[in-house]
C-alpha positions as CSV (number, residue, x, y, z in Angstrom):
1,M,65.0,127.5,99.9
2,D,67.4,125.7,97.6
3,G,70.3,127.8,98.8
4,Q,69.4,127.1,102.4
5,A,69.2,123.3,101.8
6,A,72.7,123.4,100.1
7,L,74.1,125.4,103.0
8,I,72.7,122.8,105.5
9,F,74.1,120.0,103.4
10,V,77.6,121.6,103.3
11,G,77.4,122.1,107.1
12,V,76.6,118.5,107.6
13,V,79.4,117.3,105.3
14,V,81.9,119.6,107.1
15,G,80.7,118.3,110.5
16,V,81.1,114.7,109.5
17,V,84.6,115.3,108.2
18,V,85.7,117.2,111.3
19,L,84.2,114.5,113.5
20,G,86.1,111.8,111.5
21,L,89.4,113.6,111.9
22,L,88.9,114.0,115.7
23,L,88.0,110.4,116.2
24,R,91.0,109.2,114.1
25,G,93.5,110.9,116.4
26,T,96.8,112.5,115.7
27,E,99.4,110.9,113.5
28,A,101.6,110.2,116.6
29,Q,98.6,108.5,118.3
30,R,98.0,106.3,115.3
31,L,101.7,105.4,115.1
32,R,101.8,104.5,118.8
33,R,98.8,102.2,118.4
34,A,100.7,100.6,115.4
35,W,103.7,100.0,117.7
36,F,101.6,98.2,120.2
37,R,99.9,96.1,117.5
38,N,103.2,95.1,115.9
39,T,105.3,94.3,119.0
40,P,104.8,90.9,120.6
41,L,105.6,92.3,124.1
42,P,103.1,92.7,126.9
43,R,101.8,96.2,127.1
44,A,104.0,97.4,130.0
45,Q,107.1,96.1,128.4
46,A,106.1,97.5,125.0
47,E,105.7,100.9,126.6
48,E,109.1,100.7,128.2
49,S,110.7,99.6,125.0
50,L,109.0,102.4,123.0
51,A,110.2,104.9,125.6
52,R,113.8,103.6,125.2
53,H,113.6,103.7,121.4
54,L,112.2,107.3,121.5
55,M,114.9,108.5,123.9
56,A,117.7,106.9,121.8
57,N,116.3,108.3,118.5
58,K,115.8,111.8,120.1
59,E,119.5,111.8,121.1
60,R,120.7,110.6,117.7
61,F,118.3,112.7,115.6
62,P,117.5,115.9,117.6
63,G,114.8,118.3,116.6
64,R,112.4,116.0,114.8
65,T,108.7,115.6,115.4
66,E,107.2,112.9,117.6
67,A,105.6,111.3,114.5
68,W,109.0,111.2,112.7
69,Y,110.5,109.3,115.6
70,L,107.6,106.9,115.7
71,K,107.8,106.3,112.0
72,K,111.5,105.6,112.3
73,I,111.0,103.2,115.1
74,L,108.3,101.3,113.2
75,S,110.4,101.1,110.1
76,D,113.3,99.8,112.1
77,L,111.1,97.2,113.7
78,K,109.8,96.0,110.3
79,R,113.3,96.1,108.8
80,D,114.7,94.0,111.7
81,R,111.9,91.4,111.1
82,R,113.1,90.7,107.6
């Protein structure tokens, strides 16, 4: 019985962790949300601006991940605000 209870407990813990990761989203999704929180533009303009920034960075730094480009864009935004 004790082994079975421990196995159930481990299963529940793993399930909670997996569910938490799924609800959190990917790194790129979190970074996109951060862009929209940190830019003062209306949503439609913010989306256009982000698309332009992504295109420019993809041309300048080819072969990187989507998350890398988004981190770069956010760091540039924060740098320019200083």
